[in-house]
C-alpha positions as CSV (number, residue, x, y, z in Angstrom):
1,X,91.6,-100.3,54.8
2,X,91.3,-97.8,57.9
3,X,87.8,-97.3,58.9
4,X,86.0,-93.9,59.1
5,X,84.5,-92.0,62.1
6,X,86.1,-92.2,66.3
7,X,86.8,-95.6,67.2
8,X,84.5,-96.9,69.5
9,X,84.8,-96.3,73.3
10,X,85.1,-98.8,76.0
11,X,81.9,-100.0,77.0
12,X,82.8,-98.9,80.9
13,X,83.6,-95.3,79.8
14,X,80.4,-95.5,76.8
15,X,78.2,-95.5,80.3
16,X,80.1,-93.2,82.4
17,X,79.9,-90.7,79.7
18,X,76.3,-91.3,79.5
19,X,75.6,-90.8,83.4
20,X,77.6,-87.5,83.1
21,X,74.8,-86.0,80.5
22,X,72.3,-87.6,82.3
23,X,73.1,-86.1,84.9
24,X,73.2,-82.8,83.6
25,X,69.5,-83.2,82.8
26,X,68.4,-84.0,86.4
27,X,70.8,-80.8,87.7
28,X,68.7,-78.3,85.1
29,X,65.7,-79.8,85.9
30,X,66.3,-79.2,89.9
31,X,67.3,-75.6,89.2
32,X,64.4,-74.9,87.2
33,X,62.1,-76.1,89.8
34,X,64.0,-74.5,92.3
35,X,63.8,-70.9,90.2
36,X,60.8,-71.4,88.6
37,X,58.3,-74.0,90.6
38,X,56.3,-76.8,89.3
39,X,53.8,-76.1,87.1
40,X,51.5,-78.9,87.4
41,X,48.8,-77.1,88.7
42,X,48.8,-75.0,85.5
43,X,48.8,-77.9,82.9
44,X,46.1,-78.9,84.8
45,X,44.0,-76.1,84.4
46,X,44.5,-76.1,80.7
47,X,41.6,-76.9,78.5
48,X,41.2,-78.3,74.7
49,X,42.1,-81.4,72.5
50,X,45.5,-82.6,72.9
51,X,47.7,-85.0,75.5
52,X,48.5,-82.8,78.4
53,X,52.5,-81.8,78.7
54,X,54.6,-83.5,81.7
55,X,55.2,-80.9,84.6
56,X,58.6,-80.0,85.9
57,X,58.6,-82.6,88.3
58,X,57.3,-85.7,86.7
59,X,60.2,-84.8,83.9
60,X,62.6,-84.5,87.2
61,X,61.1,-87.8,87.8
62,X,61.8,-89.5,84.5
63,X,65.1,-88.3,83.9
64,X,66.1,-89.4,87.6
65,X,65.1,-92.7,86.5
66,X,66.8,-92.6,83.6
67,X,70.1,-92.0,85.6
68,X,69.6,-94.3,88.4
69,X,69.1,-97.0,85.3
70,X,72.5,-95.5,83.9
71,X,74.1,-95.8,87.3
72,X,72.9,-99.9,87.9
73,X,74.7,-100.3,84.8
74,X,77.6,-99.1,85.6
75,X,78.2,-101.0,88.5
76,X,77.4,-104.4,87.1
77,X,79.8,-103.4,84.1
78,X,82.5,-102.5,86.8
79,X,82.0,-105.9,88.5
80,X,82.2,-107.5,85.0
81,X,85.6,-105.9,84.1
82,X,87.0,-106.5,87.9
83,X,87.5,-102.5,88.2
84,X,86.9,-100.4,91.6
85,X,83.5,-98.6,91.7
86,X,84.3,-94.5,90.8
87,X,81.5,-92.3,92.4
88,X,79.8,-90.1,89.4
89,X,81.0,-87.2,91.1
90,X,84.6,-88.0,90.7
91,X,84.4,-88.0,87.2
92,X,86.2,-85.4,85.2
93,X,85.9,-83.7,82.3
94,X,87.5,-84.5,79.6
95,X,88.5,-87.8,80.6
96,X,85.4,-89.0,81.8
97,X,83.1,-87.3,79.5
98,X,82.7,-85.2,75.9
99,X,86.4,-84.8,75.0
100,X,85.7,-81.2,73.3
101,X,83.5,-78.4,75.5
102,X,81.4,-78.4,72.7
103,X,77.6,-77.0,72.7
104,X,75.8,-74.6,75.5
105,X,76.8,-74.5,78.9
106,X,74.6,-76.2,81.5
107,X,71.9,-73.9,82.9
108,X,71.8,-72.8,86.4
109,X,69.8,-70.4,88.8
110,X,71.0,-67.6,87.0
111,X,71.1,-68.4,83.5
112,X,67.1,-69.3,83.9
113,X,66.6,-66.2,85.1
114,X,68.7,-64.4,83.0
115,X,66.3,-65.6,80.2
116,X,63.3,-65.1,82.0
117,X,64.5,-61.3,82.6
118,X,65.2,-60.8,79.0
119,X,62.1,-62.2,77.9
120,X,59.9,-60.3,79.9
121,X,62.2,-57.3,79.0
122,X,61.0,-58.0,75.5
123,X,57.6,-58.8,75.8
124,X,57.0,-55.5,77.8
125,X,58.8,-53.3,75.3
126,X,56.6,-54.5,72.7
127,X,53.0,-53.6,75.0
128,X,54.4,-50.3,75.9
129,X,54.5,-49.6,71.9
130,X,51.7,-51.2,71.3
131,X,50.0,-49.1,73.8
132,X,51.5,-46.0,72.5
133,X,50.4,-46.6,68.8
134,X,46.7,-47.5,69.6
135,X,46.4,-45.0,72.4
136,X,43.8,-46.7,74.4
137,X,43.3,-48.6,77.5
138,X,41.5,-51.7,75.9
139,X,42.3,-52.8,72.7
140,X,39.9,-54.1,70.0
141,X,40.1,-58.0,69.0
142,X,42.5,-58.6,66.5
143,X,40.7,-61.1,64.6
144,X,36.5,-60.9,64.0
145,X,34.0,-63.3,62.6
146,X,32.0,-62.1,59.1
147,X,29.2,-61.2,61.7
148,X,31.6,-59.0,63.8
149,X,31.6,-61.1,66.8
150,X,35.2,-62.2,68.2
151,X,37.3,-64.7,68.4
152,X,38.9,-66.0,71.0
153,X,39.8,-64.3,73.9
154,X,39.2,-61.4,75.3
155,X,42.5,-58.8,74.8
156,X,43.7,-58.3,78.5
157,X,43.7,-54.2,78.9
158,X,47.5,-52.7,78.4
159,X,47.5,-51.8,82.5
160,X,46.9,-55.1,83.5
161,X,49.3,-56.3,81.0
162,X,52.0,-53.5,81.7
163,X,51.6,-54.6,85.9
164,X,51.7,-58.2,85.4
165,X,55.0,-58.0,83.1
166,X,56.5,-55.5,85.4
167,X,55.8,-57.5,88.8
168,X,57.8,-60.2,87.1
169,X,60.4,-58.2,85.8
170,X,61.1,-56.5,89.4
171,X,60.5,-60.2,91.3
172,X,63.2,-61.5,88.4
173,X,65.7,-58.7,89.2
174,X,65.3,-59.4,93.1
175,X,66.1,-63.0,92.5
176,X,68.9,-62.2,90.1
177,X,70.3,-59.9,93.0
178,X,70.3,-62.2,95.8
179,X,72.0,-65.1,94.5
180,X,74.6,-62.6,92.8
181,X,75.1,-61.9,96.6
182,X,76.0,-65.1,97.3
183,X,78.6,-65.4,94.7
184,X,82.1,-65.6,95.9
185,X,85.3,-63.3,94.7
186,X,85.3,-65.6,91.5
187,X,82.1,-66.6,91.0
188,X,81.5,-62.8,90.8
189,X,84.3,-62.1,88.2
190,X,82.7,-65.2,86.3
191,X,79.3,-63.7,86.5
192,X,80.6,-60.1,85.4
193,X,82.6,-61.7,82.3
194,X,79.4,-63.6,81.3
195,X,77.3,-60.5,81.1
196,X,79.8,-58.6,79.3
197,X,79.9,-61.6,77.1
198,X,76.1,-61.0,76.1
199,X,76.6,-57.7,75.8
200,X,79.2,-58.0,73.3
201,X,77.1,-60.5,71.4
202,X,74.1,-58.0,71.2
203,X,76.3,-54.8,70.1
204,X,77.3,-57.1,67.1
205,X,74.1,-57.9,66.5
206,X,72.7,-54.6,66.2
207,X,75.1,-53.7,64.2
208,X,75.0,-56.4,61.7
209,X,71.3,-55.9,61.9
210,X,71.5,-51.9,61.3
211,X,69.0,-51.7,63.8
212,X,70.8,-49.2,65.9
213,X,68.2,-45.4,64.9
214,X,70.6,-43.4,63.9
215,X,73.4,-44.7,66.5
216,X,76.3,-44.1,64.6
217,X,78.1,-47.2,63.5
218,X,81.7,-46.5,64.2
219,X,80.1,-45.7,67.9
220,X,78.8,-48.9,68.3
221,X,82.0,-50.4,67.2
222,X,83.9,-48.7,69.7
223,X,81.7,-50.2,72.1
224,X,82.3,-53.7,70.9
225,X,85.8,-53.3,71.3
226,X,85.6,-51.5,74.6
227,X,83.5,-54.4,76.2
228,X,86.1,-57.4,74.5
229,X,88.8,-55.5,76.4
230,X,87.1,-55.6,79.6
231,X,86.5,-59.5,79.0
232,X,90.3,-60.2,78.5
233,X,90.6,-58.3,81.3
234,X,88.3,-60.3,83.8
235,X,89.8,-63.5,81.8
236,X,93.4,-62.4,83.4
237,X,91.4,-62.2,87.2
238,X,89.4,-64.8,86.7
239,X,92.3,-67.2,86.2
240,X,94.6,-65.5,88.4
241,X,92.2,-66.3,91.0
242,X,91.6,-70.4,90.0
243,X,95.9,-70.9,90.2
244,X,95.4,-69.1,93.7
245,X,92.6,-71.5,94.4
246,X,94.4,-74.4,93.0
247,X,98.0,-73.9,94.6
248,X,97.0,-71.9,97.4
249,X,99.5,-69.0,96.2
250,X,99.5,-65.5,98.0
251,X,96.9,-63.1,95.9
252,X,98.6,-61.5,93.3
253,X,97.6,-58.1,91.8
254,X,94.9,-59.2,89.6
255,X,93.1,-61.1,92.4
256,X,93.5,-58.0,94.9
257,X,91.6,-55.8,92.2
258,X,88.5,-58.3,92.9
259,X,87.5,-56.3,96.2
260,X,87.5,-53.4,93.9
261,X,85.3,-54.1,90.9
262,X,82.0,-52.3,90.5
263,X,78.6,-54.0,91.2
264,X,77.9,-57.1,88.8
265,X,76.0,-55.0,86.1
266,X,77.3,-52.2,86.4
267,X,77.6,-50.0,82.9
268,X,75.8,-52.2,81.4
269,X,73.8,-51.1,78.5
270,X,71.2,-53.4,79.0
271,X,71.2,-52.6,82.4
272,X,70.6,-48.8,81.5
273,X,67.8,-50.1,79.1
274,X,65.8,-51.9,81.8
275,X,66.1,-49.3,83.9
276,X,64.8,-47.0,81.5
277,X,62.1,-48.9,80.4
278,X,61.2,-49.9,84.4
279,X,60.3,-46.0,84.7
280,X,58.6,-45.6,81.9
281,X,56.3,-48.3,82.7
282,X,56.0,-46.9,86.2
283,X,55.0,-43.5,84.7
284,X,52.2,-45.2,83.0
285,X,51.1,-46.9,86.3
286,X,51.2,-44.0,88.9
287,X,49.7,-45.2,92.4
288,X,49.4,-48.7,91.4
289,X,50.3,-51.7,93.9
290,X,53.1,-53.5,92.6
291,X,53.6,-57.5,94.1
292,X,57.4,-57.9,94.3
293,X,57.9,-61.6,95.3
294,X,55.4,-63.0,98.3
295,X,54.7,-60.7,100.3
296,X,56.2,-57.0,99.3
297,X,53.9,-54.5,97.9
298,X,55.5,-51.6,96.7
299,X,53.2,-48.6,95.2
300,X,54.3,-47.2,91.8
301,X,55.0,-43.6,91.7
302,X,55.8,-41.4,88.7
303,X,59.4,-39.7,88.3
304,X,57.8,-36.5,88.9
305,X,56.4,-37.5,92.0
306,X,59.6,-39.6,93.5
307,X,61.4,-36.2,92.7
308,X,58.3,-34.1,94.6
309,X,59.0,-37.1,97.5
310,X,62.9,-36.6,97.6
311,X,62.2,-32.9,98.7
312,X,59.6,-33.6,101.3
313,X,62.5,-35.8,102.7
314,X,64.6,-32.9,102.5
315,X,62.8,-30.6,104.1
316,X,61.9,-33.2,107.2
317,X,65.6,-33.7,107.4
318,X,65.9,-30.0,107.9
319,X,63.5,-29.7,110.6
320,X,64.5,-32.7,112.4
321,X,66.2,-31.9,115.9
322,X,69.6,-32.7,117.1
323,X,68.4,-34.8,119.5
324,X,66.8,-37.2,117.1
325,X,70.1,-36.9,114.7
326,X,71.6,-38.6,117.6
327,X,69.8,-41.2,118.2
328,X,69.7,-42.2,114.4
329,X,73.9,-41.7,114.4
330,X,73.6,-44.4,117.5
331,X,71.2,-46.7,116.1
332,X,73.4,-46.2,112.3
333,X,76.9,-47.6,114.3
334,X,74.9,-50.6,116.2
335,X,74.0,-52.0,112.5
336,X,77.3,-50.8,111.1
337,X,79.0,-52.8,114.3
338,X,76.2,-55.6,113.3
339,X,77.2,-56.1,109.7
340,X,81.4,-56.3,110.8
341,X,80.1,-58.9,113.6
342,X,78.5,-61.1,110.7
343,X,81.4,-60.7,108.2
344,X,83.3,-61.8,110.9
345,X,81.3,-65.0,111.8
346,X,81.2,-66.1,108.0
347,X,84.8,-65.7,107.6
348,X,85.0,-67.8,110.9
349,X,82.6,-70.0,110.0
350,X,84.5,-70.8,106.4
351,X,87.8,-71.2,108.1
352,X,86.5,-74.2,110.0
353,X,84.3,-75.7,106.8
354,X,88.1,-75.4,104.9
355,X,89.8,-76.8,108.0
356,X,87.3,-79.6,108.3
357,X,87.5,-80.2,104.4
358,X,91.2,-80.5,105.1
359,X,90.9,-83.2,107.8
360,X,89.0,-85.1,106.0
361,X,91.2,-85.1,103.1
362,X,94.1,-86.4,105.0
363,X,92.5,-89.2,106.6
């Protein structure tokens, strides 16, 4: 009589898989700490009943302790079975981990920032709509007692809410741009494909829920099909680049297209909607200083003021002397030469790193 279910795993294999899963949890918390920072101070300031949640740093220490315990058990089991120790970084998937790619992909800095940006965007949309609906900057309390007293905290004025959300969106966008600029050719392709997949998912959801606000369903379906074609085309390019990196092949036509790709978020519906929302919020906050990151402040201008500023710039250019133009041209030439040398320096450093790795593997 055969037993149901999956055959039992060997003890060592079971421990190795557990270690890989635990390593993934630690890596995700590392990415979260690097992106969001620790929240220990925020948790300490909370008042009211109930136990306080663990901070990110405390959760990271807890998960690392569990990983260290599993790694210790692996070493003991390897000695017991008389096999050579295999470092955790050398364990491969699926041979030493989950046999099927089921579940969500592991979180990294980009995915954490993507989620943060999406939540801030949705909250800003809701706040702007509520502001437009009520038509006042200071909303009334949502709930009051029988005697007319306010329940809970005093509602935050809409300008303050919009300002805080706009700062969060612009800061998150700056972080995403910085991380995307550090991606190599393959990483850029994979990032673009991920965003296109998100776009296709949102378009399909829009079509199914019927919340397309007068848009023709056939047009939405056309956008879905076009996006899926782009995803398929990118998948071919990614496969070609992976094979080139793996086997050292000469760049194919698919790979050559990489350097002519548009910006990562170019043409995406979500990107256009976000830019439109930012402009809408900026028009409401005309003249307000917006903080981006740690030390950068930008004074928000309305669309009309921005257009007027551009006109002034054109007028100033007309009054510039020829000598000033030549000085500006020399400065631009120096900057361009500096950027070219930086690119050459990076290429040389990458080649040195590659050669050092080959020497280590040869030894």
